[in-house]
N, C-alpha and C positions, 0 to 999 in steps of 0.2 A: 581480351578484356574483358569480362563477363557479360552475359546476354542481360539484357535488362531485363525487371521483374516485371509480369504477367500483371496487368489489375487485378484482385482479387475481387471476387463476386460479391455483392453489396445481398446479407443476411442479416434481415435486423429483427428481435421478437419487440415483442409489444407486451404489455400487460392487459389481458382481460379481467378489470377488476370484479364480477360478477365473478368470475371461475374462482379469481383469486379469493375473494369472500367465504365460497364457499369449501376451501379448503387449506383457508389461512395457517391451522395447527399442526396441519404434514407440514407447508411449506416454511415458516418460523420457525419447526425444529431443526430444519433443512440448513437455513442460514444461518440459524445462531452456534447450529454443532459445526459448521464449516467456520465458521470465525473463530469462534471457539479452539477448533482442534489447533489449525494455525497458528493463534497468537500464543495456547501451549509450545507449540515445537520454536513458535521465533523464538520466546523466553528463555529457551533451553541453547537452543545456537548463540545468546548473548549473556548466555547466563545473568538473565537476571528475576527480578521480582516484580511481581504486577505491577506494582504504581512505577517504581523506576523504569520499565517495561516501556509504559505508557506515555512518560515524558520524554524517554528516549525516539517515542516513535513520532512523537509532536516534533522534536528536531530533525529525525531523518527528511520528514515530509515537508516540513520549513524549507532544508537544505535540497531538497529536487526540487521544490515549486517551480524558483526561479527558471530554471530547465526547461524545465513543460513549459510557462506562459510564452517562453523565449526561443528555446532553440529545439521543439520538438522534434523537428526533422531532420536534424545534425544527424547524419548515420553512423560516428564515432561514439555517439554516446548511447544507439537504442538497446542495446543489448547489455549486459551487467558491467561493461564496462566501469570505471570508477570514473565519477564526473572529478574537472580540475577544482582547482581549487576558482576560478573567475567563474565557473559555471556555477558554484553552486550557493544557494542561500542559507542566509540564517533568520533565527529569532532570539526575543530577548524574555531572558526571565520572568520577566512582568507576562509579557506575553503570551508566554507557557499558563503560566498561576490562573490568570481568566481563560485562557480556552478549556483549558481542565476542571475550573470551578476549586482551585485547590490555594492553598494558604502560599503567601511566596516565601516563606522561610520554609515551606518543604519542599518547593521547588528551587531552591538554593542549597538546600543540602544533598537532596540528590542529584542538583546540577555536578555539586563539590566531588562527588563522588563519581560522577561520569568522568569525568575530565580528569581526576587521579589513576582512574582505571583506564585514559586512553580513548574510550569511544567517543565523544565527543571532543570538539575545541573548541575557543574561544578566539573569534578571526576578527571582531573588531572590539571598540567598546561595548561591553555589556552583549556582546553576539555571540551567539551560537550555533554551531554548526558540526555534521559528521566531519570526519577527518577522511572519507572518499571509502569507498569500499565494501561499503553497509549491504548493498547488492549482490555485488557479489560474494559477501561469504554466507548468507541466506542463501543463495543459492546453490551453492559450493555444498550446502549442505540438506538440499535438496527439498526444499519449503517453497520456495516457488513454484516451483514444477508442480508439487501438493498444492498450494492452493489454485491453481489455476486449473487442477484438475477436479479441487473439489466447488469449484466457481460453476464448471459444464454441468457436472455433473446437479449441481442446482437448479440451473437451467432447462435443463433436459427432464429432471425433476416436475420444472414447473409447466412445461408444454404435454409433457404424461400426463397432468393434473385437470390440464385443460384454464391454465391458471395464464397461459403466457400463448401466443400464438406469431407465425411469422407474418411478420409487418405487409401490410399488404404494397404491392410494388416492388418489396424486396428481388430477388433472383435467388435460386438457389441450384442448385448443379446435381 
């Protein structure tokens, strides 16, 4: 039996609004560049054009949202193991159109293409989900690790620029 994990030290950063305002252009560049690079990588992994990828991302997030809300402590699914069908959530075409402020027909057209390619599935009456394995696929391509490294680089840059600091009361070893 493996030894129980020790509780990790709690390190929390808090935003310094004045420091952020003083260096906002530099931080905005770092944040947006990180998001853009990650988006481009994921579009390549899934071989999707920007709008199709955006629709796919909304479906992917809806697919995992139910698990995050209800089962986030289930150790069987905290890594990149694909979620089982009973753990996956879903979303309607209409809700996607509302979320992205797109015409419903545009969403329908892209969804039909994504279903034909096997990227998403229809799980019930008009409900869409990923088929499972989306995280594993992007993780195996190295995108998730790159994204985590970029997020940490942005956080470190914010500390360096005095836009973020260690929250009082948090531990640091």
